[in-house]
N, C-alpha and C positions, 0 to 999 in steps of 0.2 A: 222380376220384381220381388224385392225382399219384403217379408212381413215382419212386423214388430213382435207378433206372437200368433199362434194358431190354436184354436180351440174347436173341437168338433161339437156339434149340437144336434139334438133331435127333438121333434115334437111327438108326443104320444097322446092318444085320445084319453080323456077322462071317462073311464067306463063305470065309475061309481058316483055319477052325478045324483045328488039328492034333492036339489032344488034348481029353479031357473036362474039363480044367482051363481051357481057353480060354473067354473070355467069349462070350455069345451076341450082344451088341450093343455098339456103341461110342456114346458120348455126345460130340457135337461142339457147342461153344458159340461163337457168333460175336459178337465185340465190335468196334464202331468205336472209334477212339482216344478220342473224347469219352465214349462209354458206358463204356469201360474205366476212365477216370479217375473217373467217377461211381461205378462199382462199387468201385474201390479205396477211395474215401472212405467209402462206405457200409459196406464190410467192416471198415475200421479203426474207424469209429464203433461198430459192433455189438460188435466185440471189446472196446473200452474199456467199453461198457455192461455187459458180462458180468462185468467185474472190480469193479464197484461193489457194495456190499452190497444184496442183494435182486435182483441181476441174473439174467438167464435162465440156465437150465441145460439140459444134454443128458444122456442116459443113456450111460454107458460100460459095455458088457457084458463080463463076464469069463467068462460061460457063457450058455447059452440063457435061464436064469432069473435069474441073479445080475448085478446092476449097481450102479453108484454114480452119483449125480448129481454132475456136474462143471460148472464154468462153460462156457458155450457157447451157440450159437444155431443155428437151422435156417433154411434158405432153401427157400421153397415155389415151385413153378412149375406151369404148366399144359401138358398134352400132348394132342394130338389125333391120332387114327389117320388114315391116308390115306383110307380108306373107312369112315366111321363106321357105315354100314349093313351092312357085311359081318359075317357071323357067325364068320368065321375070325379067328384072332389076327392082329393087325397085324404087318406086316413092317417098315415104316418109319414113324416118327412124328415130328412136328414140334411145337414149342411155344415158349413165351415164359417167361422169368424176369423179373419186374418187381415187386420188393418195394415196398411202400408207404413213402412218406416218413415 
């Protein structure tokens, strides 16, 4: 199965939280120049496809239960914990974003 682009990502814990509003984890995405160019093309193609009649949509929420469908698309990725056999919540995780062509 061919991928449009591949980008490695990882979540790292925010160890410098100063308030309850600070995030728990950061998401870092690594791109090589070649994969960044492929990703830019793929994103542009996906954006154009949503603007055509019958294109994909996403939900824009105005409250917990109220939403409207608007043009858009979703990117899926896969994530693995450092120790998949641990019963504790993972602290650091890594994965790949590689949408199909």
